[in-house]
C-alpha positions in Angstrom: 60.3 94.0 -33.6 58.0 91.3 -32.4 56.6 91.5 -28.9 57.6 89.0 -26.3 54.1 87.5 -26.2 54.1 87.1 -30.0 57.4 85.3 -29.9 56.2 82.9 -27.2 53.0 82.2 -29.1 55.1 81.5 -32.3 57.3 79.1 -30.3 54.2 77.3 -29.1 53.0 76.9 -32.7 50.0 79.3 -32.3 51.4 81.9 -34.7 54.0 80.9 -37.2 56.9 83.4 -36.7 57.1 85.5 -39.9 60.8 85.3 -40.0 60.8 81.5 -39.8 58.1 81.2 -42.5 60.0 83.5 -44.8 63.3 81.6 -44.2 61.7 78.3 -45.0 60.1 79.7 -48.1 63.4 81.2 -49.3 65.4 78.0 -48.7 62.9 75.9 -50.6 62.6 78.3 -53.5 66.4 78.5 -53.7 66.6 74.8 -53.8 64.0 74.6 -56.6 65.9 77.2 -58.7 69.2 75.3 -58.2 67.5 72.0 -59.1 66.1 73.6 -62.3 69.5 75.1 -63.2 71.2 71.8 -62.7 68.6 70.0 -64.8 69.1 72.5 -67.7 72.9 72.2 -67.5 72.7 68.4 -67.5 70.5 68.3 -70.6 72.7 70.9 -72.3 75.6 68.5 -71.8 73.6 65.7 -73.3 72.6 67.8 -76.2 76.2 68.5 -76.9 76.8 64.8 -77.1 74.0 64.5 -79.7 75.7 67.2 -81.8 79.0 65.4 -81.7 77.1 62.3 -83.0 75.8 64.5 -85.9 72.3 64.2 -84.6 71.2 67.9 -84.6 67.5 67.1 -84.4 67.9 65.2 -81.1 70.2 67.9 -79.8 67.5 70.5 -80.4 64.9 68.3 -78.7 67.2 67.7 -75.7 67.5 71.5 -75.3 63.7 72.0 -75.6 62.5 74.1 -72.7 61.4 71.8 -69.8 59.7 74.5 -67.8 57.5 77.4 -68.7 59.7 80.3 -67.8 58.4 83.8 -67.3 60.1 87.0 -68.3 61.1 89.4 -65.5 58.0 90.8 -63.9 56.0 88.7 -66.4 52.9 86.5 -65.9 52.9 83.1 -64.3 52.5 80.4 -66.9 50.9 76.9 -66.6 50.4 74.0 -68.9 46.7 73.0 -68.6 46.1 69.6 -66.9 43.9 67.6 -69.3 41.0 65.5 -67.9 42.2 62.4 -69.9 45.8 61.5 -70.8 46.2 58.7 -73.3 49.0 56.1 -73.1 52.3 57.7 -73.9 53.3 55.0 -76.3 56.5 53.1 -76.8 58.9 56.0 -77.0 62.5 56.0 -75.8 61.9 59.1 -73.6 58.3 59.9 -72.6 57.3 63.5 -73.1 54.5 65.6 -71.9 52.2 67.5 -74.3 54.0 70.3 -76.1 57.6 69.0 -75.8 59.5 67.6 -78.8 60.4 64.0 -78.7 64.0 63.2 -78.1 63.7 59.9 -79.9 61.0 58.5 -82.2 59.2 55.3 -81.6 61.5 52.4 -81.2 61.3 49.4 -83.5 60.3 46.1 -81.8 63.3 44.7 -80.0 65.4 47.7 -80.8 67.6 49.2 -78.0 67.7 52.9 -77.4 71.0 54.7 -78.1 73.3 55.3 -75.2 72.8 59.0 -75.4 69.0 58.8 -75.7 68.9 56.5 -72.7 71.0 59.1 -70.8 68.3 61.7 -71.5 65.6 59.3 -70.2 67.7 58.6 -67.1 68.4 62.3 -66.5 64.8 63.2 -66.7 63.6 60.4 -64.5 66.3 61.4 -61.9 65.2 65.1 -61.9 61.5 64.2 -61.8 62.2 62.2 -58.7 64.1 65.1 -57.2 61.3 67.6 -57.9 58.9 65.2 -56.3 61.0 64.9 -53.2 61.2 68.7 -53.0 57.4 68.9 -53.5 57.0 66.6 -50.5 59.3 68.7 -48.3 57.5 71.9 -49.3 54.1 70.4 -48.5 55.2 69.0 -45.1 57.4 72.0 -44.0 56.7 73.6 -40.7 55.0 76.4 -42.7 53.3 74.7 -45.6 54.4 75.8 -49.1 51.7 74.2 -51.2 52.1 76.6 -54.1 55.8 75.6 -54.5 54.9 72.0 -54.0 52.4 72.3 -56.9 55.0 73.9 -59.1 57.5 71.2 -58.4 54.9 68.5 -59.3 54.2 70.2 -62.6 57.9 70.3 -63.4 58.2 66.6 -62.5 55.3 65.8 -64.8 56.9 67.5 -67.8 59.9 65.4 -67.2 58.2 62.1 -66.6 54.5 62.2 -67.6 53.8 58.6 -66.5 55.1 59.0 -62.9 52.4 57.3 -60.8 52.8 59.3 -57.6 53.1 62.6 -59.4 49.9 61.8 -61.3 48.1 60.8 -58.1 49.2 64.0 -56.3 47.9 66.1 -59.2 44.5 64.4 -59.0 44.7 61.5 -61.6 44.0 57.8 -61.4 45.2 55.1 -63.9 42.9 54.5 -66.9 43.4 52.2 -69.8 47.2 52.5 -69.8 47.0 56.3 -69.4 45.5 58.6 -66.9 42.2 60.4 -66.1 40.7 62.4 -63.3 38.2 60.4 -61.2 35.4 62.6 -62.7 36.5 61.7 -66.3 37.0 58.0 -65.3 33.4 57.9 -64.0 32.1 59.5 -67.2 34.0 57.0 -69.4 32.9 54.1 -67.3 29.2 55.1 -67.7 29.2 55.4 -71.5 30.2 59.0 -72.0 32.9 60.2 -74.4 34.9 63.4 -74.3 34.2 65.1 -77.7 36.5 68.0 -78.6 33.5 70.1 -79.8 30.7 69.1 -77.4 32.5 68.1 -74.2 31.2 65.1 -72.2 28.3 63.4 -74.1 26.7 60.0 -74.2 28.3 57.9 -76.8 25.0 57.2 -78.4 24.6 60.9 -79.2 27.6 61.0 -81.5 25.8 60.1 -84.8 23.2 62.8 -84.2 25.8 65.4 -83.2 27.9 64.5 -86.3 24.8 65.0 -88.4 24.5 68.6 -87.2 21.7 68.0 -84.7 21.5 69.1 -81.0 19.1 67.9 -78.2 16.3 69.9 -76.8 14.1 69.2 -73.7 11.3 66.8 -74.0 7.7 68.2 -74.3 6.6 66.3 -71.2 8.2 65.4 -67.9 9.9 62.0 -68.3 9.7 62.2 -72.1 12.4 61.5 -74.5 15.0 64.1 -75.6 14.1 65.6 -79.0 16.7 66.5 -81.7 16.7 69.4 -84.1 19.2 71.0 -86.5 21.8 72.9 -84.5 20.5 76.4 -85.4 16.9 75.5 -84.4 18.0 73.8 -81.2 20.1 76.8 -80.1 17.1 79.0 -80.7 15.0 76.8 -78.4 17.7 76.8 -75.8 17.9 80.6 -75.9 14.8 80.7 -73.8 16.1 80.6 -70.2 13.5 78.0 -69.2 15.0 75.7 -71.8 18.6 76.7 -71.2 21.6 74.3 -71.5 22.8 72.7 -68.2 26.4 71.6 -68.3 28.3 69.8 -65.7 32.1 69.9 -65.6 34.3 68.5 -62.9 34.1 71.6 -60.7 31.1 73.6 -62.1 27.4 73.4 -62.8 26.6 75.9 -65.5 23.2 77.0 -66.7 23.3 79.1 -69.9 21.3 80.1 -72.9 24.2 80.9 -75.3 24.9 78.5 -78.2 26.2 75.1 -77.2 29.5 75.8 -78.8 30.0 78.9 -76.6 28.7 77.0 -73.6 31.3 74.3 -74.0 34.1 76.8 -74.5 32.9 78.6 -71.4 33.0 75.4 -69.4 36.6 74.6 -70.5 37.7 78.1 -69.7 36.3 77.9 -66.2 38.0 74.6 -65.6 41.4 76.0 -66.8 40.8 79.0 -64.5 40.0 76.7 -61.5 43.3 74.9 -62.1 45.4 78.1 -62.2 43.5 79.6 -59.2 44.2 76.7 -57.0 47.8 76.5 -58.0 48.5 80.2 -57.2 46.4 80.5 -54.1 47.4 77.1 -52.6 49.0 78.8 -49.6 45.9 80.9 -49.0 43.6 77.9 -49.1 46.2 75.9 -47.2 45.2 72.6 -45.6 41.7 72.8 -47.2 43.3 72.2 -50.6 42.7 68.8 -52.2 46.4 68.7 -52.9 47.1 69.0 -49.2 44.8 66.1 -48.5 46.5 64.0 -51.1 49.9 64.8 -49.6 48.6 63.9 -46.1 47.0 60.6 -47.2 48.9 58.3 -49.6 45.7 56.6 -50.6 43.7 59.7 -51.4 42.8 60.5 -55.0 40.8 63.2 -56.7 38.9 65.9 -54.9 37.6 63.9 -52.0 34.1 63.0 -50.9 31.3 65.6 -50.8 32.9 68.0 -53.2 30.0 70.2 -54.5 30.2 72.0 -57.8 30.3 75.8 -58.1 27.2 77.2 -59.7 27.4 79.7 -62.5 24.5 81.3 -64.5 25.7 82.6 -67.9 23.2 84.7 -69.9 23.3 85.3 -73.6 22.7 89.0 -73.2 23.2 91.8 -70.7 19.5 92.6 -70.7 18.6 89.1 -69.6 21.3 89.2 -66.9 19.8 92.5 -65.6 16.2 91.4 -65.8 16.9 88.2 -63.9 18.8 89.9 -61.1 16.8 93.1 -60.7 14.3 91.6 -58.3 17.2 90.6 -56.0 19.7 93.4 -56.6 17.5 96.3 -57.5 18.4 99.0 -60.0 22.1 98.8 -59.0 22.4 95.7 -61.2 22.4 98.1 -64.2 26.0 99.0 -63.4 27.2 95.5 -62.9 29.3 93.4 -65.3 28.8 90.3 -63.2 28.6 89.3 -59.6 28.9 86.5 -57.1 26.3 86.1 -54.3 27.8 84.0 -51.5 25.8 81.2 -49.8 23.4 82.0 -47.0 22.1 80.0 -44.2 23.3 76.4 -44.3 23.9 76.4 -48.1 27.4 75.3 -49.1 27.4 77.1 -52.4 26.5 80.5 -53.7 26.1 81.4 -57.3 27.9 83.6 -59.8 26.1 85.4 -62.6 27.6 86.7 -65.9 26.6 87.5 -69.5 28.1 87.0 -72.9 29.2 90.2 -74.4 32.1 89.6 -76.9 31.6 92.9 -78.7 31.0 95.1 -75.7 33.1 98.2 -75.0 33.8 96.9 -71.5 35.5 93.6 -71.0 33.0 91.4 -69.2 35.3 88.4 -69.3 37.8 90.0 -66.9 34.8 90.5 -64.5 34.1 86.8 -64.9 37.5 85.9 -63.6 37.3 88.5 -60.9 34.0 87.2 -59.5 34.8 83.5 -59.9 38.0 84.1 -58.0 35.9 85.3 -55.1 33.6 82.4 -55.5 36.4 79.8 -55.5 38.0 81.4 -52.5 34.7 81.6 -50.6 33.8 78.0 -51.4 37.2 76.4 -50.9 36.3 75.3 -47.3 37.9 78.5 -45.8 35.4 80.7 -44.0 36.1 84.3 -45.1 36.3 86.6 -42.1 38.1 89.6 -43.5 35.7 92.0 -41.7 37.4 91.0 -38.4 40.7 92.5 -39.5 42.0 95.9 -38.5 41.7 97.0 -42.2 43.6 95.1 -44.9 40.5 94.8 -47.2 42.7 95.8 -50.2 44.0 92.2 -50.3 40.5 90.7 -51.2 39.9 93.0 -54.2 43.6 92.9 -55.1 43.4 89.2 -55.6 40.1 89.6 -57.6 41.6 92.2 -59.9 44.8 90.2 -60.3 42.9 87.2 -61.6 41.2 89.4 -64.2 44.4 89.1 -66.2 43.8 85.3 -66.8 44.3 84.4 -70.4 44.6 81.3 -72.6 47.3 81.7 -75.2 46.9 80.4 -78.7 49.3 77.5 -77.9 47.1 76.6 -74.9 49.4 77.8 -72.2 47.6 79.6 -69.3 48.8 82.9 -68.1 47.9 85.2 -65.2 49.4 88.3 -63.7 52.1 90.7 -64.9 51.9 94.4 -65.7 49.0 94.1 -68.1 45.4 95.3 -68.4 43.4 98.5 -68.1 43.6 98.6 -64.3 47.4 98.4 -64.4 47.4 101.2 -67.0 45.1 103.3 -64.7 47.4 102.7 -61.8 50.4 103.9 -63.7 48.5 107.0 -64.8 47.1 108.0 -61.4 50.0 106.9 -59.2 53.1 107.8 -61.2 52.0 110.5 -63.6 49.5 112.3 -61.3 51.1 111.5 -58.0 47.9 110.1 -56.4 49.5 107.3 -54.5 47.9 105.9 -51.4 50.7 104.6 -49.2 50.7 100.9 -48.4 50.3 101.6 -44.7 47.3 103.8 -45.3 45.7 101.4 -47.8 46.2 98.6 -45.3 44.4 100.5 -42.6 41.2 100.6 -44.7 38.2 98.4 -44.1 35.5 97.5 -46.7 33.5 100.7 -46.4 36.5 103.1 -46.5 38.0 101.2 -49.5 34.8 101.5 -51.5 34.1 105.3 -50.9 33.4 107.2 -54.2 35.3 108.5 -56.1 38.5 107.0 -54.6 37.3 103.4 -55.2 38.7 103.4 -58.7 42.1 104.4 -57.5 42.0 101.8 -54.7 41.0 99.0 -57.1 43.7 99.9 -59.6 46.4 100.3 -56.9 45.4 97.0 -55.3 45.7 95.1 -58.6 49.1 96.7 -59.3 50.3 95.9 -55.7 49.2 92.3 -56.0 51.1 91.9 -59.3 54.1 93.4 -57.7 54.1 91.1 -54.7 53.3 88.0 -56.9 55.8 88.6 -59.7 58.3 91.4 -59.1 61.9 90.5 -58.3 61.3 87.0 -59.6 58.6 86.4 -57.0 60.8 87.2 -54.0 57.9 88.6 -52.0 55.3 86.0 -53.2 55.5 83.5 -50.3 55.3 86.2 -47.6 52.5 88.0 -49.4 50.4 84.8 -49.7 51.0 84.0 -46.0 49.7 87.5 -45.2 46.7 87.0 -47.6 45.9 83.7 -45.9 45.7 85.6 -42.6 43.6 88.4 -44.1 41.1 86.0 -45.5 40.7 84.3 -42.1 40.4 87.6 -40.2 43.6 87.3 -38.2 45.3 90.6 -38.8 45.1 92.8 -35.7 46.8 96.1 -34.8 50.4 95.6 -33.7 50.2 91.9 -34.5 52.7 89.7 -36.2 50.7 89.1 -39.3 50.8 92.4 -41.1 52.4 92.6 -44.5 55.6 94.5 -43.4 56.0 91.9 -40.6 55.5 88.9 -42.9 58.1 90.3 -45.4 60.5 91.7 -42.9 60.5 94.9 -44.9 59.2 98.4 -43.6 56.2 99.8 -45.4 58.2 102.8 -46.6 60.7 100.6 -48.3 57.9 98.6 -49.9 56.3 101.8 -51.1 59.6 102.9 -52.8 60.1 99.5 -54.5 56.5 99.3 -55.7 56.7 102.8 -57.2 59.9 102.0 -59.0 58.3 98.7 -60.3 55.2 100.5 -61.6 57.2 103.2 -63.3 59.6 100.7 -65.0 57.2 97.8 -65.8 54.2 99.7 -67.2 54.5 102.1 -70.1 53.5 105.7 -69.6 49.8 106.3 -70.3 48.4 109.2 -72.3 44.9 108.8 -71.1 42.9 106.0 -69.4 39.1 106.2 -69.5 37.3 105.9 -66.2 35.2 102.8 -66.0 31.6 103.3 -67.2 30.3 100.9 -64.5 31.1 100.3 -60.9 34.1 98.1 -60.2 
């Protein structure tokens, strides 16, 4: 039960009362699910009309999934948001990428069929409803920016040319289509977006198509030189001549091949998109999306947005040699790390290496450390050491984002009962009975959490708990967990306060323990053996 002082503070707006926040989140989520169900029912009815008109192809298209639905306890799924969206063309019903067209291009002067027009009307109607719900979520007494982001993406799949939805998601109009402000600036200054080489000067295209790549000039201020791709990549393999790549949100220095460097940059941008969508309520009003909701004239990321710096080495040995002077011999055990900014610096730097054939997955470490980087550099000042424990949340989020993957169809996924840490959690917690209760885990500060040899269990359990709170029971605990995570990041969780996890969820720790153990036992297959990590987490 909340103390009298806590209730008074909540009424004054100093502390959002957990029960109020949870109620608002539940109501908005329920409305979203009802809206999605109504939309599916409406389009099913229209598809039936197509069938009665002997138009099976249009019936199938009308039934095409309009949302990326996850399996029970499965990962969250996202369509990537491209930098440039070409004009949709003269179609009877505009579709977003990946959806079948309900109708083909109309002949000049032709009128759409009544049924096809009904599809277009239905989708425009539901896009407007999802936009309205997104606004309510973003302006609720306790902001629900993650839900607002989800509603905007649903609206976009229904009506890809909706101007306000595009603005809120960071786009500006460009040549009859859409582009991010970064992409528009590139296009306006003579760059083109090449599928193989990313953003390049248009004058480079003949050389690139001839199989040549640029290398640094021999003298300062000299002209760029061109060599066959293999030779150029060998020159760039020297760290002093490494590639420097600028994407919308990242500055990357790397000595891998240009093809791998471009792929790496695309992957980081996709991860940035998913990270901000899922942690929107942790970042809260510092989120660019929040600024665009607050200001109807705001576009893009806003002024003064600095890029996140990443150094990506071609080999583990280069990574170790570069960082040993700073990190000492401990760097031998690392798969990657993020060094936060010091002094007045706004940005730190993340360091990784390319190791596609390694026994240990360095890619998952990449997403883990970049998640820390994005959270630390989001405008929020991390102060988790001020909490009375609760450090598990910080590493739980990091390990949760290790599961980020890009499917062959381009859909982005994160979370769910997958990965070696989840398997390790199943083995140690369910099969060996080594469970650390939530209340005990929540009491741990950084040093206690990282004590050998329990650190490996703590990391695995934290990852499994984060997946549970983010995805189990169709995300029923997600909003309360993210509100708790927001308070943990800001150092607001004190003994006996109103911001602990059990208080935010309105569920006792012992009940959460039992539900989590049942989830872990049911969702993750029994493990025969899980090898202990060869390096420090």
